[in-house]
LOBA-962183 format. One record per residue: x, z negated, y negated of N, C-alpha, C in turn; residue number from 0; chain. Coordinates in nm, 4 decimals, always signed. Layout:
N
R; X; Z; Y; X; Z; Y; X; Z; Y; NUM; A
...
END
This chain:
113
R; -1.2101; +1.3909; +1.4470; -1.1735; +1.2511; +1.4557; -1.0571; +1.2229; +1.3603; 0; A
R; -1.0649; +1.1137; +1.2905; -0.9624; +1.0785; +1.1923; -0.8345; +1.0304; +1.2609; 1; A
R; -0.7229; +1.0647; +1.2017; -0.5931; +1.0187; +1.2499; -0.5621; +0.8820; +1.1890; 2; A
R; -0.4541; +0.8209; +1.2358; -0.4107; +0.6939; +1.1764; -0.3823; +0.7146; +1.0280; 3; A
R; -0.3231; +0.8288; +0.9939; -0.2975; +0.8618; +0.8537; -0.4282; +0.8669; +0.7748; 4; A
R; -0.5272; +0.9374; +0.8287; -0.6560; +0.9506; +0.7612; -0.7256; +0.8173; +0.7410; 5; A
R; -0.7226; +0.7343; +0.8440; -0.7838; +0.6015; +0.8335; -0.7140; +0.5161; +0.7283; 6; A
R; -0.5809; +0.5239; +0.7256; -0.5033; +0.4474; +0.6276; -0.5328; +0.4972; +0.4862; 7; A
R; -0.5385; +0.6279; +0.4695; -0.5677; +0.6867; +0.3394; -0.7056; +0.6414; +0.2911; 8; A
R; -0.8024; +0.6456; +0.3790; -0.9381; +0.6042; +0.3416; -0.9425; +0.4564; +0.3034; 9; A
R; -0.8753; +0.3712; +0.3819; -0.8717; +0.2274; +0.3502; -0.8093; +0.2038; +0.2136; 10; A
R; -0.6990; +0.2721; +0.1855; -0.6321; +0.2556; +0.0563; -0.7217; +0.3026; -0.0584; 11; A
R; -0.7892; +0.4144; -0.0391; -0.8788; +0.4684; -0.1428; -0.9950; +0.3726; -0.1666; 12; A
R; -1.0560; +0.3261; -0.0593; -1.1700; +0.2358; -0.0731; -1.1282; +0.1010; -0.1321; 13; A
R; -1.0072; +0.0562; -0.1016; -0.9578; -0.0696; -0.1582; -0.9463; -0.0602; -0.3100; 14; A
R; -0.9169; +0.0603; -0.3599; -0.9096; +0.0841; -0.5039; -1.0458; +0.1185; -0.5633; 15; A
R; -1.1465; +0.1230; -0.4772; -1.2839; +0.1552; -0.5186; -1.2910; +0.2924; -0.5868; 16; A
R; -1.2177; +0.3880; -0.5291; -1.2182; +0.5244; -0.5805; -1.2988; +0.6147; -0.4879; 17; A
R; -1.3685; +0.7100; -0.5460; -1.4425; +0.8074; -0.4668; -1.3483; +0.9206; -0.4258; 18; A
R; -1.3939; +0.9998; -0.3298; -1.3187; +1.1189; -0.2917; -1.2964; +1.2076; -0.4136; 19; A
R; -1.4007; +1.2238; -0.4950; -1.3918; +1.3096; -0.6126; -1.2911; +1.2561; -0.7145; 20; A
R; -1.2888; +1.1257; -0.7352; -1.1942; +1.0674; -0.8312; -1.0504; +1.0922; -0.7870; 21; A
R; -1.0223; +1.0751; -0.6593; -0.8865; +1.1001; -0.6087; -0.8545; +1.2489; -0.6209; 22; A
R; -0.9473; +1.3323; -0.5811; -0.9252; +1.4768; -0.5886; -0.8961; +1.5214; -0.7323; 23; A
R; -0.9752; +1.4731; -0.8267; -0.9541; +1.5094; -0.9674; -0.8166; +1.4650; -1.0162; 24; A
R; -0.7775; +1.3430; -0.9795; -0.6494; +1.2891; -1.0254; -0.5310; +1.3619; -0.9625; 25; A
R; -0.5489; +1.4090; -0.8411; -0.4407; +1.4758; -0.7685; -0.4380; +1.6256; -0.7951; 26; A
R; -0.5522; +1.6808; -0.8371; -0.5579; +1.8238; -0.8647; -0.5923; +1.9070; -0.7426; 27; A
R; -0.6846; +1.8570; -0.6631; -0.7297; +1.9321; -0.5467; -0.8810; +1.9157; -0.5340; 28; A
R; -0.9372; +1.9606; -0.4246; -1.0814; +1.9497; -0.4074; -1.1193; +1.8222; -0.3328; 29; A
R; -1.2437; +1.7833; -0.3530; -1.2997; +1.6692; -0.2804; -1.2959; +1.6979; -0.1300; 30; A
R; -1.3233; +1.8203; -0.0923; -1.3230; +1.8594; +0.0492; -1.1840; +1.8405; +0.1110; 31; A
R; -1.0791; +1.8692; +0.0336; -0.9434; +1.8533; +0.0847; -0.9132; +1.7059; +0.1135; 32; A
R; -0.9497; +1.6174; +0.0213; -0.9266; +1.4738; +0.0434; -1.0079; +1.4272; +0.1637; 33; A
R; -1.1319; +1.4753; +0.1758; -1.2157; +1.4406; +0.2903; -1.1484; +1.4845; +0.4209; 34; A
R; -1.0939; +1.6058; +0.4211; -1.0261; +1.6556; +0.5412; -0.9041; +1.5711; +0.5756; 35; A
R; -0.8288; +1.5298; +0.4737; -0.7136; +1.4429; +0.5000; -0.7572; +1.3136; +0.5673; 36; A
R; -0.8700; +1.2596; +0.5226; -0.9189; +1.1335; +0.5769; -0.9855; +1.1495; +0.7136; 37; A
R; -1.0535; +1.2597; +0.7347; -1.1418; +1.2699; +0.8507; -1.0935; +1.3617; +0.9640; 38; A
R; -1.0050; +1.4550; +0.9353; -0.9625; +1.5502; +1.0379; -0.8206; +1.5212; +1.0843; 39; A
R; -0.8029; +1.5218; +1.2125; -0.6712; +1.5003; +1.2723; -0.5834; +1.6232; +1.2488; 40; A
R; -0.4533; +1.6026; +1.2397; -0.3588; +1.7135; +1.2302; -0.3341; +1.7665; +1.0905; 41; A
R; -0.3804; +1.6973; +0.9883; -0.3572; +1.7419; +0.8507; -0.2105; +1.7200; +0.8147; 42; A
R; -0.1531; +1.8137; +0.7418; -0.0119; +1.8068; +0.7039; +0.0049; +1.8330; +0.5543; 43; A
R; -0.0274; +1.7329; +0.4718; -0.0111; +1.7518; +0.3277; +0.1369; +1.7568; +0.2892; 44; A
R; +0.1668; +1.8235; +0.1799; +0.3049; +1.8322; +0.1324; +0.3513; +1.6968; +0.0802; 45; A
R; +0.4820; +1.6819; +0.0702; +0.5391; +1.5579; +0.0157; +0.4921; +1.5370; -0.1284; 46; A
R; +0.4809; +1.6465; -0.2031; +0.4352; +1.6366; -0.3417; +0.2912; +1.5855; -0.3478; 47; A
R; +0.2081; +1.6315; -0.2549; +0.0681; +1.5886; -0.2521; +0.0604; +1.4400; -0.2131; 48; A
R; +0.1397; +1.3994; -0.1150; +0.1417; +1.2582; -0.0733; +0.1880; +1.1708; -0.1894; 49; A
R; +0.2895; +1.2162; -0.2617; +0.3396; +1.1403; -0.3761; +0.2312; +1.1261; -0.4823; 50; A
R; +0.1578; +1.2322; -0.5090; +0.0504; +1.2276; -0.6090; -0.0611; +1.1338; -0.5644; 51; A
R; -0.0970; +1.1393; -0.4377; -0.2013; +1.0507; -0.3849; -0.1556; +0.9051; -0.3938; 52; A
R; -0.0310; +0.8798; -0.3549; +0.0219; +0.7437; -0.3597; +0.0180; +0.6891; -0.5020; 53; A
R; +0.0540; +0.7731; -0.5986; +0.0525; +0.7307; -0.7386; -0.0882; +0.6935; -0.7833; 54; A
R; -0.1858; +0.7750; -0.7463; -0.3256; +0.7478; -0.7824; -0.3724; +0.6169; -0.7201; 55; A
R; -0.3294; +0.5920; -0.5967; -0.3731; +0.4717; -0.5258; -0.2901; +0.3485; -0.5608; 56; A
R; -0.1824; +0.3680; -0.6361; -0.1000; +0.2556; -0.6774; -0.0174; +0.1979; -0.5638; 57; A
R; +0.0238; +0.2850; -0.4708; +0.1037; +0.2421; -0.3563; +0.2233; +0.3354; -0.3423; 58; A
R; +0.3084; +0.3091; -0.2453; +0.4230; +0.3957; -0.2196; +0.3859; +0.5047; -0.1199; 59; A
R; +0.4691; +0.6051; -0.1123; +0.4492; +0.7098; -0.0128; +0.4528; +0.6505; +0.1275; 60; A
R; +0.5400; +0.5520; +0.1469; +0.5498; +0.4864; +0.2773; +0.4197; +0.4156; +0.3122; 61; A
R; +0.3543; +0.3574; +0.2109; +0.2254; +0.2921; +0.2353; +0.1227; +0.3943; +0.2832; 62; A
R; +0.1233; +0.5123; +0.2240; +0.0279; +0.6156; +0.2619; +0.0603; +0.6703; +0.4007; 63; A
R; +0.1868; +0.6967; +0.4251; +0.2268; +0.7577; +0.5518; +0.2348; +0.6567; +0.6660; 64; A
R; +0.2596; +0.5309; +0.6344; +0.2753; +0.4297; +0.7383; +0.4212; +0.4131; +0.7739; 65; A
R; +0.4590; +0.2892; +0.8001; +0.5976; +0.2620; +0.8378; +0.6236; +0.3112; +0.9797; 66; A
R; +0.7434; +0.3623; +1.0044; +0.7779; +0.3948; +1.1425; +0.7700; +0.2671; +1.2268; 67; A
R; +0.7257; +0.2808; +1.3486; +0.7039; +0.1657; +1.4360; +0.8290; +0.0776; +1.4473; 68; A
R; +0.9464; +0.1380; +1.4523; +1.0697; +0.0606; +1.4681; +1.0929; -0.0346; +1.3511; 69; A
R; +1.0366; -0.0058; +1.2340; +1.0603; -0.0884; +1.1165; +0.9546; -0.1968; +1.0952; 70; A
R; +0.8486; -0.1934; +1.1734; +0.7422; -0.2919; +1.1568; +0.7854; -0.4213; +1.2239; 71; A
R; +0.7871; -0.5323; +1.1487; +0.8276; -0.6587; +1.2107; +0.7245; -0.7035; +1.3137; 72; A
R; +0.7724; -0.7728; +1.4148; +0.6838; -0.8255; +1.5177; +0.6019; -0.9391; +1.4587; 73; A
R; +0.4715; -0.9321; +1.4720; +0.3838; -1.0365; +1.4186; +0.3753; -1.1512; +1.5178; 74; A
R; +0.3949; -1.2713; +1.4678; +0.3799; -1.3906; +1.5509; +0.2314; -1.4221; +1.5648; 75; A
R; +0.1926; -1.5064; +1.6598; +0.0527; -1.5467; +1.6694; +0.0021; -1.6102; +1.5395; 76; A
R; +0.0898; -1.6823; +1.4705; +0.0521; -1.7429; +1.3429; +0.0243; -1.6361; +1.2377; 77; A
R; +0.1070; -1.5293; +1.2377; +0.0862; -1.4186; +1.1436; -0.0486; -1.3516; +1.1685; 78; A
R; -0.0802; -1.3281; +1.2938; -0.2066; -1.2639; +1.3294; -0.3240; -1.3512; +1.2870; 79; A
R; -0.3129; -1.4807; +1.3127; -0.4184; -1.5741; +1.2747; -0.4364; -1.5757; +1.1229; 80; A
R; -0.3252; -1.5791; +1.0493; -0.3290; -1.5790; +0.9037; -0.3983; -1.4527; +0.8522; 81; A
R; -0.3600; -1.3384; +0.9085; -0.4194; -1.2137; +0.8624; -0.5689; -1.2090; +0.8916; 82; A
R; -0.6088; -1.2558; +1.0090; -0.7517; -1.2558; +1.0422; -0.8298; -1.3420; +0.9436; 83; A
R; -0.7734; -1.4570; +0.9082; -0.8396; -1.5441; +0.8109; -0.8496; -1.4730; +0.6759; 84; A
R; -0.7403; -1.4116; +0.6328; -0.7383; -1.3391; +0.5060; -0.8379; -1.2234; +0.5088; 85; A
R; -0.8406; -1.1471; +0.6173; -0.9295; -1.0317; +0.6285; -1.0759; -1.0721; +0.6196; 86; A
R; -1.1085; -1.1952; +0.6571; -1.2454; -1.2424; +0.6523; -1.2885; -1.2976; +0.5176; 87; A
R; -1.1967; -1.3007; +0.4217; -1.2292; -1.3537; +0.2896; -1.3068; -1.2520; +0.2064; 88; A
R; -1.3783; -1.3032; +0.1072; -1.4447; -1.2138; +0.0118; -1.3374; -1.1539; -0.0793; 89; A
R; -1.3722; -1.0491; -0.1525; -1.2772; -0.9884; -0.2466; -1.2322; -1.0901; -0.3507; 90; A
R; -1.3237; -1.1731; -0.3964; -1.2893; -1.2759; -0.4957; -1.1900; -1.3772; -0.4366; 91; A
R; -1.2117; -1.4190; -0.3128; -1.1192; -1.5137; -0.2489; -0.9814; -1.4508; -0.2297; 92; A
R; -0.9795; -1.3246; -0.1899; -0.8516; -1.2549; -0.1722; -0.7771; -1.2458; -0.3050; 93; A
R; -0.8495; -1.2160; -0.4120; -0.7875; -1.2059; -0.5443; -0.7274; -1.3393; -0.5857; 94; A
R; -0.8012; -1.4480; -0.5666; -0.7489; -1.5816; -0.6001; -0.6266; -1.6147; -0.5150; 95; A
R; -0.6296; -1.5766; -0.3907; -0.5179; -1.6016; -0.2997; -0.3929; -1.5273; -0.3491; 96; A
R; -0.4108; -1.3992; -0.3845; -0.2966; -1.3213; -0.4341; -0.2424; -1.3797; -0.5644; 97; A
R; -0.3315; -1.4262; -0.6527; -0.2872; -1.4877; -0.7779; -0.2057; -1.6137; -0.7500; 98; A
R; -0.2510; -1.6947; -0.6549; -0.1785; -1.8169; -0.6193; -0.0408; -1.7822; -0.5632; 99; A
R; -0.0314; -1.6790; -0.4814; +0.0977; -1.6391; -0.4260; +0.1931; -1.5909; -0.5352; 100; A
R; +0.1378; -1.5203; -0.6361; +0.2223; -1.4753; -0.7468; +0.2790; -1.5933; -0.8246; 101; A
R; +0.2006; -1.6988; -0.8358; +0.2478; -1.8195; -0.9041; +0.3552; -1.8889; -0.8206; 102; A
R; +0.3308; -1.8979; -0.6909; +0.4251; -1.9670; -0.6023; +0.5537; -1.8878; -0.5819; 103; A
R; +0.5437; -1.7545; -0.5794; +0.6587; -1.6684; -0.5538; +0.6669; -1.5607; -0.6610; 104; A
R; +0.7022; -1.5967; -0.7838; +0.6977; -1.5007; -0.8952; +0.7942; -1.3830; -0.8803; 105; A
R; +0.9027; -1.4011; -0.8097; +1.0002; -1.2921; -0.7968; +0.9712; -1.2001; -0.6786; 106; A
R; +0.8827; -1.2413; -0.5892; +0.8491; -1.1594; -0.4737; +0.7689; -1.0392; -0.5215; 107; A
R; +0.8111; -0.9218; -0.4834; +0.7396; -0.8025; -0.5230; +0.7961; -0.7376; -0.6485; 108; A
R; +0.8693; -0.8113; -0.7302; +0.9304; -0.7522; -0.8499; +1.0293; -0.6443; -0.8146; 109; A
R; +1.1022; -0.6664; -0.7028; +1.2001; -0.5671; -0.6606; +1.1464; -0.4858; -0.5435; 110; A
R; +1.0146; -0.4953; -0.5193; +0.9541; -0.4168; -0.4133; +0.9562; -0.4861; -0.2792; 111; A
R; +1.0052; -0.6113; -0.2700; +1.0112; -0.6724; -0.1378; +0.9668; -0.8071; -0.1394; 112; A
END
């Protein structure tokens, strides 16, 4: 059974439209190893491996590992509703939405926040 880490890793990989083999090749490991990270509970990759995976996926190590629960902001009902609407969009709609946000908030994300 996949862990929260494995599920998150798989979502990030699939969001980038990368195969297990593509990630494995870029990181310097086997396809089976990436599969195990995604699908088997209790995997403990090294910090160096997590950093390499994060780089391939274009995210931070924190994105791959997940934020500690204490640091996750409480979502309001409006936030949940917004996310559900966004999650139901097509990839093209999501892309247009992100482009519009970049126009409206050009400095957001430049410093990582």
